[in-house]
C-alpha positions as a printed Julia matrix, in Angstrom:
503×3 Matrix{Float64}:
   0.19   0.18   -0.14
   1.32   3.56   -0.81
   1.25   5.68    2.43
   3.56   8.4     1.5
   1.88  11.7    -0.79
  -1.24  10.08   -0.24
  -3.85  11.12    2.79
  -2.73   8.5     4.84
   0.39  10.58    5.9
  -2.16  12.85    7.56
  -3.57   9.51    9.29
  -1.02   9.48   12.24
  -1.56  12.92   13.57
  -5.31  12.46   12.83
  -5.12   9.33   15.4
  -3.08  11.15   17.75
  -5.57  14.13   17.85
  -8.67  12.17   18.06
  -7.61   9.94   20.99
  -6.38  12.73   22.7
  -9.93  14.49   22.67
 -11.43  11.32   23.38
  -9.36   9.93   26.04
  -8.08  13.47   27.5
  -4.54  12.03   27.9
  -1.91  13.44   26.25
   0.72  10.83   26.13
  -0.12   7.81   25.24
  -2.27   9.54   22.4
   0.96  11.05   20.73
   2.7    7.87   21.14
  -0.11   5.62   19.5
  -0.06   8.64   16.21
   3.83   8.21   16.46
   3.9    4.38   16.27
   1.33   4.71   13.79
   3.33   6.64   11.51
   6.61   4.72   11.98
   4.53   1.53   10.63
   3.72   3.78    7.63
   7.17   4.38    7.17
   8.25   1.54    7.3
   5.62  -0.08    5.41
   3.82  -1.7     7.9
   7.48  -3.52    9.25
   7.46  -3.81   12.87
  11.49  -3.75   13.08
  11.93  -0.87   10.62
   8.75   0.99   12.47
  10.92   0.8    15.61
  14.2    1.61   14.02
  12.26   4.64   12.31
  10.8    5.73   15.64
  13.96   5.96   17.58
  16.08   6.87   15.15
  14.41   9.75   12.46
  11.56   9.96   15.6
  12.51  10.82   19.07
  16.52  11.06   18.33
  15.78  13.52   15.07
  13.57  15.34   17.54
  16.24  16.17   20.47
  19.18  16.27   18.3
  18.03  18.78   15.9
  19.32  21.95   16.77
  16.57  24.24   16.94
  14.34  22.01   18.87
  17.55  22.02   21.54
  17.67  25.66   21.93
  14.1   25.67   22.49
  14.1   22.73   25.11
  17.24  24.63   26.86
  15.29  27.92   26.9
  12.1   26.42   28.42
  14.37  24.59   31.32
  16.2   28.1    31.78
  12.56  30.1    32.44
  11.11  26.92   34.39
  14.58  27.56   36.66
  13.6   31.71   36.22
   9.64  30.77   37.57
  11.19  28.55   40.51
  13.55  31.43   41.54
  10.94  34.39   41.84
   8.46  32.27   43.58
  11.35  31.15   46.21
  12.49  34.5    46.47
   8.94  35.69   47.12
   8.66  37.73   44.38
   5.33  36.21   42.48
   3.83  36.48   46.03
   4.59  40.41   46.42
   3.65  40.54   43.1
   0.43  39.02   43.71
  -0.34  41.38   47.04
   0.62  44.24   44.93
  -1.9   43.35   42.28
  -4.36  42.65   44.6
  -4.56  46.22   45.61
  -4.89  46.96   42.27
  -6.96  44.39   40.44
 -10.18  43.86   41.7
 -12.42  42.22   39.18
 -12.14  39.19   37.22
 -12.28  41.38   34.19
  -9.36  43.64   34.81
  -7.36  40.94   35.53
  -8.4   38.98   32.1
  -7.49  42.71   30.17
  -3.75  42.49   32.3
  -3.43  39.57   31.2
  -4.08  40.59   27.44
  -2.58  43.61   27.45
   0.73  41.76   29.3
   0.6   39.3    26.31
   0.25  42.35   23.72
   3.4   43.61   25.35
   5.42  40.85   24.82
   5.32  40.2    21.19
   9.01  39.21   20.32
   8.69  35.35   20.53
   5.51  32.99   21.11
   7.24  30.89   23.12
   8.76  33.61   25.58
   4.96  35.05   25.44
   3.49  32.2    26.58
   5.74  30.9    29.68
   6.4   34.82   30.89
   2.83  35.59   30.79
   1.66  32.67   32.26
   4.25  32.94   34.91
   3.62  36.53   36.19
  -0.12  36.58   35.56
  -1.35  33.02   37.73
  -1.54  35.08   41.29
  -3.61  38.13   39.75
  -6.15  35.18   38.19
  -6.07  33.13   40.87
  -6.96  35.77   42.66
  -9.83  36.65   40.63
 -11.19  32.87   40.27
 -10.26  32.45   36.72
  -9.88  28.91   35.82
  -6.3   28.21   34.12
  -7.95  26.73   31.14
  -9.11  30.38   30.72
  -5.76  32.01   31.41
  -4.87  29.5    28.93
  -6.64  30.79   25.9
  -5.63  34.12   27.02
  -2.1   33.22   26.62
  -2.27  31.47   23.51
  -4.19  33.84   21.97
  -2.17  36.49   22.22
   1.27  34.58   21.28
   1.24  33.53   17.65
  -1.5   35.91   16.82
   0.23  39.02   18.13
   3.75  37.93   16.85
   1.86  36.85   13.15
   1.4   40.97   13.05
   4.21  42.29   15.0
   7.01  43.14   12.5
   9.48  42.83   15.45
   9.35  39.37   15.86
  10.41  35.74   15.45
   7.75  35.08   13.47
   7.89  38.25   11.05
  11.73  36.63   10.49
  10.67  33.37    9.53
   8.0   34.58    7.26
  10.81  37.23    5.75
  13.36  34.38    5.89
  10.6   31.97    3.44
   9.67  34.86    1.14
  13.08  36.36    0.69
  14.66  34.06   -1.61
  11.06  34.06   -3.99
  10.72  36.51   -6.29
   7.92  38.2    -5.07
   9.01  41.46   -6.4
   9.6   42.86   -2.56
  11.2   42.01    0.39
  10.38  39.27    2.58
   9.61  42.05    5.53
   7.61  44.1     3.04
   5.42  41.16    2.25
   4.76  40.32    5.99
   3.7   44.0     6.73
   1.93  44.2     3.71
  -0.25  41.29    4.9
  -1.33  41.99    8.15
  -4.1   44.02    7.54
  -5.65  40.96    6.07
  -4.66  38.66    8.48
  -8.32  38.43    9.72
  -8.09  35.52   11.88
  -4.82  37.41   14.08
  -6.77  40.66   14.16
  -9.93  39.47   14.97
  -9.02  37.03   18.17
  -7.82  40.34   19.72
 -11.22  41.76   19.05
 -12.66  38.51   20.36
 -10.7   38.22   23.39
 -11.27  41.92   24.78
 -14.92  41.41   24.01
 -15.5   37.98   25.85
 -13.85  39.07   28.4
 -15.46  42.57   29.07
 -18.34  40.81   28.34
 -18.52  38.67   31.1
 -19.63  35.23   29.68
 -18.36  32.1    28.67
 -19.62  28.77   25.92
 -19.11  25.5    25.74
 -16.45  23.81   27.9
 -15.28  27.19   29.48
 -18.27  27.92   30.81
 -17.57  25.04   32.94
 -14.18  25.46   33.84
 -15.23  28.97   34.62
 -17.85  27.56   37.18
 -15.82  25.07   38.62
 -13.56  27.7    39.32
 -16.03  29.84   41.34
 -16.43  26.73   43.35
 -12.37  26.69   44.06
 -11.04  24.3    41.77
  -8.82  26.47   39.7
  -7.99  23.37   37.26
  -4.47  24.09   38.82
  -1.6   21.2    38.0
  -0.07  22.17   41.27
   3.48  22.87   42.55
   2.87  26.61   42.1
   2.01  27.41   45.75
   3.59  31.19   46.37
   6.19  31.66   49.09
   5.88  34.25   51.59
   9.3   36.37   52.08
   9.37  39.08   54.5
  12.13  41.06   52.73
  10.32  40.41   49.23
   8.88  43.19   47.48
   7.41  43.67   43.81
  10.72  44.86   42.22
  11.91  41.08   42.87
   9.36  39.81   40.62
   9.73  42.82   38.05
  13.29  43.09   37.59
  13.78  39.78   36.9
  11.09  39.66   34.23
  12.69  43.09   32.81
  16.14  41.28   32.47
  14.21  38.44   31.02
  12.45  40.46   28.14
  15.53  42.6    27.76
  18.39  40.48   27.44
  16.31  37.84   25.33
  15.76  40.88   22.94
  19.39  41.78   22.71
  20.16  38.06   22.23
  18.08  37.79   19.08
  19.66  41.14   17.82
  22.79  39.36   18.66
  22.01  36.59   16.69
  20.96  38.49   14.1
  23.91  40.27   13.68
  22.89  44.15   14.82
  26.62  44.28   16.28
  28.19  42.96   12.96
  26.47  45.99   11.01
  23.04  44.85   10.51
  20.15  47.47   10.84
  17.58  46.43   14.07
  15.34  45.32   11.37
  17.36  43.42    9.67
  18.78  41.76   12.56
  15.12  40.48   13.75
  14.75  39.54    9.95
  17.77  37.41   10.54
  17.54  36.14   13.58
  17.37  32.7    14.85
  15.12  32.49   17.91
  16.39  29.25   19.0
  19.6   30.83   19.51
  18.76  34.22   20.68
  16.35  33.45   23.39
  18.92  30.88   25.25
  21.22  33.24   24.69
  19.59  36.08   26.6
  17.79  33.69   29.02
  20.77  32.24   30.44
  22.66  35.9    30.69
  18.94  37.41   32.81
  19.0   33.51   34.89
  22.51  34.93   36.13
  21.81  38.26   36.65
  18.53  37.29   38.56
  21.05  34.65   40.54
  23.27  37.56   41.55
  20.23  39.99   41.95
  18.33  37.91   44.45
  20.8   37.11   46.44
  22.61  40.28   46.59
  19.16  41.48   47.96
  19.1   39.12   50.45
  15.65  37.35   49.76
  17.33  33.91   49.12
  20.4   32.29   50.25
  22.83  30.55   47.67
  21.89  26.99   48.37
  18.3   28.27   48.18
  18.7   29.67   44.49
  20.44  26.72   43.23
  18.17  24.05   44.88
  16.07  26.0    42.42
  17.49  24.71   39.08
  16.08  21.3    39.78
  13.27  22.89   40.93
  12.38  24.54   37.29
  13.88  21.47   35.52
  10.77  19.46   37.48
   8.33  21.5    36.26
   9.18  21.37   33.06
   9.67  17.86   32.28
   5.51  17.33   31.6
   5.88  19.96   28.81
   9.2   18.84   27.36
   8.06  15.36   27.19
   4.53  16.57   25.17
   6.78  18.62   23.15
   9.43  15.8    22.6
   6.13  13.6    21.64
   5.03  16.62   19.21
   8.11  16.69   17.49
   8.15  13.33   16.85
   4.67  13.04   15.16
   6.03  16.12   13.0
   8.87  13.98   11.67
   6.36  10.89   11.13
   4.25  12.86    9.51
   7.08  15.14    7.21
   8.62  11.43    6.49
   5.4   10.69    4.9
   5.01  13.6     2.26
   2.37  15.11    4.2
   3.51  18.66    3.18
   3.73  17.25   -0.63
   0.24  15.72   -0.77
  -1.21  19.06    0.68
   0.19  21.11   -1.04
  -0.78  19.05   -4.47
  -4.32  19.87   -3.28
  -3.46  23.7    -3.25
  -2.16  23.56   -6.7
  -5.76  21.33   -8.06
  -7.77  24.05   -6.01
  -6.06  27.29   -7.49
  -7.86  25.93  -10.93
 -10.93  28.29  -11.12
 -12.73  30.13   -8.91
  -9.69  32.83   -8.61
 -11.92  35.2    -6.44
 -12.47  32.62   -3.75
  -9.04  31.52   -3.6
  -7.91  33.46   -0.52
 -10.98  31.51    1.51
  -9.76  27.89    0.06
  -5.81  28.72    0.96
  -6.98  29.63    4.53
  -8.81  26.25    4.9
  -6.17  24.68    3.43
  -3.46  26.27    5.77
  -6.07  25.92    9.17
  -5.84  21.9     7.8
  -2.11  21.6     7.3
  -1.18  23.55   10.36
  -3.9   21.29   12.75
  -2.6   18.3    11.45
   1.26  19.08   11.48
   0.88  21.27   14.34
   3.28  23.95   13.06
   2.63  27.15   11.81
   6.02  27.6    10.21
   6.14  24.57    8.63
   2.75  25.44    7.34
   3.53  29.14    5.93
   7.05  27.82    4.61
   5.45  25.04    2.49
   2.34  27.01    1.48
   3.65  30.59    0.55
   5.99  29.52   -2.6
   3.28  27.98   -4.28
   0.62  30.61   -3.04
   3.06  33.48   -4.68
   2.98  31.84   -8.44
  -0.92  31.46   -7.98
  -1.8   35.18   -8.35
  -0.43  38.53  -10.68
   2.1   40.48   -8.9
  -0.14  43.39   -9.4
  -3.4   42.25   -7.9
  -4.66  42.62   -4.72
  -5.28  38.86   -4.27
  -1.57  38.05   -3.84
  -1.67  39.84   -0.76
  -4.85  38.87    0.89
  -3.55  35.54   -0.56
  -0.91  35.3     1.2
  -2.65  36.85    4.15
  -4.85  33.84    4.35
  -2.17  31.55    4.21
  -0.55  33.0     7.16
  -3.97  33.45    8.98
  -4.66  30.12    8.44
  -1.48  28.76    9.89
  -1.91  30.85   12.69
  -5.66  29.57   13.36
  -4.68  25.51   13.03
  -1.91  25.7    15.2
  -3.92  27.65   17.75
  -6.27  24.46   17.22
  -4.04  21.76   17.1
  -3.25  19.09   20.32
   0.04  18.63   18.73
   1.33  22.43   18.34
   4.04  23.52   20.52
   2.52  27.0    21.19
  -0.24  25.41   22.71
   2.12  22.96   24.85
   3.83  26.17   25.66
   0.33  28.11   27.07
  -0.65  24.58   28.75
   2.89  24.96   30.74
   2.6   28.6    31.2
  -0.83  28.41   32.98
   0.17  24.77   34.59
  -2.99  23.41   33.31
  -3.88  20.37   31.92
  -3.24  20.26   28.17
  -6.22  18.32   26.96
  -8.27  21.02   29.1
  -6.69  23.59   27.72
  -7.34  22.13   23.72
 -11.1   21.39   24.34
 -12.36  24.47   26.13
 -10.01  26.52   23.51
 -11.41  25.22   20.8
 -14.98  26.32   20.23
 -13.41  30.04   20.99
 -10.54  29.41   17.97
 -13.62  28.11   16.04
 -16.07  30.91   16.22
 -12.77  33.32   14.96
 -11.95  30.99   12.29
 -15.79  31.04   10.72
 -15.58  34.34   11.06
 -12.22  34.71    9.45
 -13.3   32.4     6.55
 -16.37  34.44    5.62
 -14.35  37.6     5.69
 -11.69  35.96    3.38
 -15.04  34.95    1.27
 -15.78  38.35    0.77
 -12.61  40.05    0.6
 -11.71  37.87   -2.75
 -14.62  40.03   -4.06
 -14.27  43.28   -2.08
 -10.34  43.64   -2.13
 -10.34  46.46    0.85
  -8.93  45.52    4.04
 -10.64  48.3     5.83
 -14.24  47.56    4.8
 -13.68  43.84    5.9
 -12.5   44.13    8.87
 -15.45  46.83    9.65
 -17.61  43.57    8.66
 -15.22  41.22   10.4
 -15.4   42.99   13.7
 -19.22  43.86   13.83
 -19.5   40.14   12.84
 -17.44  39.42   15.78
 -19.01  40.77   18.65
 -22.72  40.2    16.73
 -22.15  36.5    17.07
 -21.06  36.72   20.83
 -23.77  38.66   21.66
 -25.87  36.32   19.75
 -24.21  33.3    21.92
 -24.85  35.07   25.08
 -28.24  35.45   24.66
 -28.8   31.71   23.65
 -25.94  29.39   25.45
 -23.55  31.76   27.41
 -23.54  31.9    30.99
 -22.91  34.71   33.41
 -19.28  32.92   35.04
 -18.51  36.31   37.1
 -21.9   36.84   38.57
 -20.35  35.21   41.63
 -17.42  37.44   42.73
């Protein structure tokens, strides 16, 4: 049987995703998907499948330079969080925030604002926003699932419309080798106004926070949070230290943000005559983020020990605590990356590319909407945004005339669909990071987030259909915003539940 470059190439991730949603168990579901993928790659040979699973799968995922850098960054962030908590910084920040944030809406909007401000990288966003805002949202009885959703919604969607981010760099590098008539960064910037999914996700988060209701599984999670069950995985209790104050939280976070930005600029060649924009366009986040975070960690060690809020022995103990806290996220990420390797070996990307080329025949004005759906499906099945637009942008560019407004709409549809599918997928690294940042069950995050993401996806699809004919970003955005708010009012009147009625 032919498994490569056929629909069978999408079966392993589909099996893993369906099992995860049914069983609510992540590790075994991903492992079953990996086994199915390895059997397909080895043409159903058990010995060949085992060899493929180990050498091309797990070892390949761990040994990959990009993945190793991200693993290192995760561990360092885990240590930073443990260190700040042990020094009493988290508790001090919680006390400060409790005096200023008095409502659930306020805590949700504060989380959203912090997520928007940390636009440099989605991994960095997920873990930083989660660790900083958990004490604030816990005080207002916001479920960890709701926190994870806001973290996820302000990670990839924000990075995808921020010209200075690792995502802009990835898109720019993908398009730079193609004959598009403009630079990769210009292409990215010009595509922003039509990136309906990212833009409407911002509108959706603000609207649902202010309106104070939830629907679907999220409503249940929020109701349980009001009863005291926030959905935390534990091990995040705050340590009270008499000498600790607000700055013991803020200074390490500021150091982390500053050093990571400097690290990404350094790796991108800023100190080798590259401009600020070019340094971000040429950077490598898997090197820049560990580079910056390890410097921030060393400076934080020195600062907190000099402040005498933590001893040297307690600080070094946080290395093990931080690593242990990140083990579940690292394990899920390793399984997800291994599954991606299996899917890649089966030629899932080539199969979807063929479908995309066939879809380009006829229905010219409908192509942006079709591209959006294809990108959603590919990103959902493979769990990668970057891989999705890396595959589809070279296919999309030749389809449209360089002078046609549909070119930018088509590129935007590709980018929006990549973010949307990644946002929904249980095997997405960003989704895994959001769960880790909120310290909540991964599958609960996926199941509670899915109805929200699909709502925005449906509205975005309609907008891409309209954009193919109207070809005016402002008009389409106004329609999209009106549809988003209108849908939420309808949902609140029919299935929504007031989860902030009991404060």
